[in-house]
C-alpha positions as CSV (number, residue, x, y, z in Angstrom):
1,X,-3.3,19.2,13.7
2,X,-2.2,21.6,16.5
3,X,-5.7,23.2,16.5
4,X,-7.3,19.8,17.0
5,X,-4.9,19.0,19.9
6,X,-5.6,22.3,21.6
7,X,-9.4,21.9,21.1
8,X,-9.1,18.4,22.6
9,X,-7.2,19.7,25.6
10,X,-9.7,22.6,26.1
11,X,-12.6,20.2,26.0
12,X,-10.9,17.9,28.5
13,X,-10.3,20.8,30.9
14,X,-13.9,22.0,30.6
15,X,-15.2,18.5,31.4
16,X,-12.8,18.2,34.3
17,X,-13.8,21.6,35.7
18,X,-17.5,20.7,35.4
19,X,-16.9,17.4,37.2
20,X,-15.1,19.1,40.1
21,X,-17.9,21.8,40.3
22,X,-20.6,19.1,40.3
23,X,-18.9,17.2,43.1
24,X,-18.5,20.4,45.1
25,X,-22.2,21.2,44.6
26,X,-23.1,17.7,45.7
27,X,-21.0,18.0,48.9
28,X,-22.8,21.2,49.8
29,X,-26.2,19.6,49.6
30,X,-25.8,16.3,51.6
31,X,-28.9,15.3,53.4
32,X,-32.5,16.4,52.8
33,X,-33.6,19.8,51.9
34,X,-36.0,21.7,54.2
35,X,-39.3,22.9,52.8
36,X,-40.8,25.8,54.7
37,X,-44.5,26.4,53.8
38,X,-46.4,29.2,55.6
39,X,-50.1,30.0,55.3
40,X,-51.3,33.4,56.5
41,X,-55.0,34.2,57.3
42,X,-55.3,37.9,57.4
43,X,-57.5,40.2,59.6
44,X,-57.9,42.6,56.6
45,X,-57.9,40.2,53.7
46,X,-58.6,42.8,51.0
47,X,-56.8,42.5,47.7
48,X,-54.5,45.4,48.7
49,X,-53.7,43.8,52.1
50,X,-52.8,40.5,50.4
51,X,-50.6,42.2,47.9
52,X,-48.9,44.1,50.7
53,X,-48.0,40.9,52.4
54,X,-46.8,39.2,49.2
55,X,-44.6,42.3,48.5
56,X,-43.2,42.1,52.1
57,X,-42.4,38.4,51.5
58,X,-40.5,39.3,48.4
59,X,-38.7,42.2,50.1
60,X,-37.6,40.5,53.3
61,X,-37.7,36.7,52.8
62,X,-35.8,36.2,49.4
63,X,-32.2,35.6,48.8
64,X,-31.3,34.1,52.2
65,X,-28.2,31.9,52.3
66,X,-29.1,28.3,51.3
67,X,-32.3,29.3,49.5
68,X,-33.1,26.9,46.6
69,X,-36.6,28.1,45.7
70,X,-38.9,30.9,46.8
71,X,-42.5,31.8,45.9
72,X,-45.3,33.7,47.6
73,X,-48.8,34.6,46.5
74,X,-52.5,34.8,47.3
75,X,-54.8,31.7,47.5
76,X,-56.2,30.6,44.2
77,X,-59.8,31.6,45.1
78,X,-61.3,30.0,42.0
79,X,-60.3,26.5,43.1
80,X,-63.1,25.5,45.4
81,X,-63.1,21.7,45.3
82,X,-64.1,20.0,48.5
83,X,-60.5,19.0,49.1
84,X,-59.1,22.6,48.7
85,X,-58.3,24.3,52.0
86,X,-59.9,27.7,52.0
87,X,-58.6,28.8,55.4
88,X,-55.8,31.1,54.3
89,X,-55.2,34.3,52.2
90,X,-51.5,34.2,51.3
91,X,-49.0,31.4,51.1
92,X,-45.2,31.4,51.2
93,X,-43.0,28.6,50.1
94,X,-39.2,28.4,50.5
95,X,-37.0,25.5,50.0
96,X,-33.6,25.5,51.8
97,X,-30.6,23.3,51.0
98,X,-30.6,22.1,54.6
99,X,-32.2,22.5,58.0
100,X,-29.2,24.4,59.1
101,X,-29.9,27.0,56.4
102,X,-33.5,27.2,57.5
103,X,-32.4,27.7,61.1
104,X,-30.2,30.6,60.1
105,X,-33.0,32.1,58.2
106,X,-35.3,32.0,61.2
107,X,-32.8,34.1,63.2
108,X,-32.0,36.5,60.3
109,X,-32.6,40.2,60.9
110,X,-34.7,40.6,57.7
111,X,-36.9,37.7,58.7
112,X,-37.5,39.3,62.1
113,X,-38.2,42.6,60.5
114,X,-40.8,40.9,58.2
115,X,-42.6,39.6,61.3
116,X,-42.4,42.9,63.1
117,X,-43.9,44.9,60.2
118,X,-46.6,42.4,59.3
119,X,-47.8,40.5,62.3
120,X,-50.5,43.0,63.3
121,X,-52.6,41.9,60.3
122,X,-52.2,38.2,60.9
123,X,-55.3,36.4,62.2
124,X,-53.7,33.0,62.0
125,X,-50.4,31.7,60.7
126,X,-49.8,28.0,60.0
127,X,-46.3,26.7,59.3
128,X,-45.5,23.4,57.7
129,X,-41.8,22.4,57.6
130,X,-40.9,19.1,55.9
131,X,-37.8,17.3,54.8
132,X,-37.5,16.6,51.1
133,X,-35.2,14.6,49.0
134,X,-34.7,14.8,45.2
């Protein structure tokens, strides 16, 4: 009987802890998320140059405070429907918990270093920032 009581108390404590944690997470993410999409057209758009930029994105632009999601990669060249934009070589997509997190990212030393090290090969850069709600 004692084991059953202790198990019941343990389950109740876990449920309570999860509820508190979920409320805390919700409080941190009030308001819309900020989706930061960047499309790079390169002067040298060889496979090696594209991979170099993707690697630099991974090195400098990941794990910033407030990051929810990060991906970077080359354009899917085999997709050539009339609707597909072909005017970029590499894309970057980062979702931040808030616009404030995005704004801090813009000023971060690693972000500035990424720009400094890679901008010489950029022919054109297009940035699309949008607000998103779950």
